[in-house]
Phi, psi and omega in degrees: 000155177217170184260132178227183179195144171285163175237003185285345189284345181220127181277105180206162174301142183300327179301322180296315179299309182295323176301315183293320180295319176299320180300322186265005175092012174291150179257340185209173174234146166252099192286148182295145184284071180227069186298334177287344184273332189253135164270111186299329175297320179293317179300310178306317178295316177298316178299311177303318178302328184252012175070028181245169177226167174272121175279318183174209181214163174234136180291142174255095187272078177291163175307138186094001175235115184191116180297317182275017178297148173280352181268113183299327181292322176294321177296321179294315178298321181295316179300313179299319180299316182289322179300315179297323180291323178298315180298319177302315181295317180304312185294338178265006183063030180276171186252333187214169168224129178267129187240121166267119188292328184247170180296131178291130182093350178271116183243012178240131180290159179263335184207202179284156177304321183293315176301310185296324176294319178295318179296318182296314185294319178299313181294316183291329174301316179294322175296321179300311180304317180293321178297320181296318177292335185265354184070031179240127180273141178266136176234111183273127188251126170278137175252163178291161187300343180274353181243345180200154172258352189245108173077087179237359178233158183299321182294327177291317177300315179296321180296320179289319176301314179298324181287335182280313183174158185297335181252011176279132184245191177232161171237129177250148180236125185304320179298313181290321178303320185294332179276317193262335189262140174295321181221100180307312184292323174301321180291327178293315179301315181299323182294324176048234184289349176273001178276111187255341182205152178220118183263142186233133165199161183283181186296331178268008184063018168279190178296155176302131182096356177256012178227215189249000184286146182268092188287334177293315180293321181296310181299317178303320181291321174299317178297324180299323183267006174079021180288131186228022180264212189264148158264104186261111181293129183212060177283148174223087189294130175288143182265124179269114180258024182247172174289356176273003185301118177277352183235074184294345180269005187292320188280129176294124186256344183268152175296139178233152181267098183221142182283157175301326179297312179298318180299314177302319178300312180295317177300320178296340177272006173090031185212195173216189181286131183266149181284160179301314183298315183287320177300314181298318179297319177296315177306313177297318178302315178300315179297318184296327181279316194271322183300319175299332183285317186275344180257000174153000000 
């Protein structure tokens, strides 16, 4: 196992992100699913300069992107978007792409369960075929019930992966598992060889070690099933706007160049923009907790 991290949680130049990850001993990045934003040749150069690699990418399912949508045009747009993300991963020599099937924040269905399942399977099968040709593995991620109505438990993600293809896998996230699973460790064991990616944040979605999750037990369970991929950091620190705030330096006070879609995506995950000082500290906290566990 190795330590990786997403970069969608903070709007900053990619070079700043990569430099920070290298400073704290991360080995890779799971880059945000914004293929139109990145020149993969430039990204490869940045990664090489700092001794990092691309682990993969994660889809950013903004409104208008949804595999189980009743709108055929939306389904077609979603498929093309995911294919473009897969191509980006291939060009960066990455290994996997984590796919959230539905729009993040959408909690109302469009049609019957049977129709939505069929639409999702059909679209993901096409994405899977593109991934197979590109050498990129698909990992389907369940989110908690407050962020999606479609696929919120590990067993649902496994059923969908099995319907898509023999080499389709899942991505599990400790934060979501803590909300939805009766036994988080049992869900990890059940995923077994189909576990292709593992996202990490504590139960309060702060940095690992700042909540109640037993990270030693989680890492041991991952080792038991032979998981040898990334622990991909994905904290989304909640912002406390009361006098009880223990982190007064958390909120970004300076203007940042971020699209309305990106801002909404971050807000839909329960947070706001974090300051450089606070964000950097959280990145370091995760490394301090996890690196000793995965190295020995």
